[in-house]
N, C-alpha and C positions, 0 to 999 in steps of 0.2 A: 454781289447780290444784285439781281435785276430790280428795276423799279417796280415791276409787277409783284415780285415776291415781297419787297419792302412794304408795299401797300397791303398785302394780305396779312403779314405779321403785324403791321400797325393797327389794322382793323381788329385783329384778335386781341391785342393788348388794350385797345380802347374798350372793348366789351368787357374784358377782365377787370379793368379799373372801375368801370361803371358798376360792375357787379360786386365790387369790394374785395375781389380775390387777389388783386395786385395793386401796387402803388406806382406813381410816376418814377420813383427811384428804382423800380425793378425793370424798367424799359431799357433795352440795349441802346447804346449811343447811336448806332447806325440808323435807327428809326425814331429816335427821340423827337426830332423836329416835326415829323409827320404826326406822331401821336399828340404832341402838344397842340399843333394846329387843329387837329380833329376835335380836341377837347376844349379849344378856345383859350388855351393858356399861353401867355406872352404873345 
């Protein structure tokens, strides 16, 4: 998966988490670090 696609998916997951539709446990491993960084986790 390209870095650009990872960024798009990560941004989508961040929005879903902030909206309460998903949790950090739902994030695929391949983009987990990006999502955590965007949310300020770890």
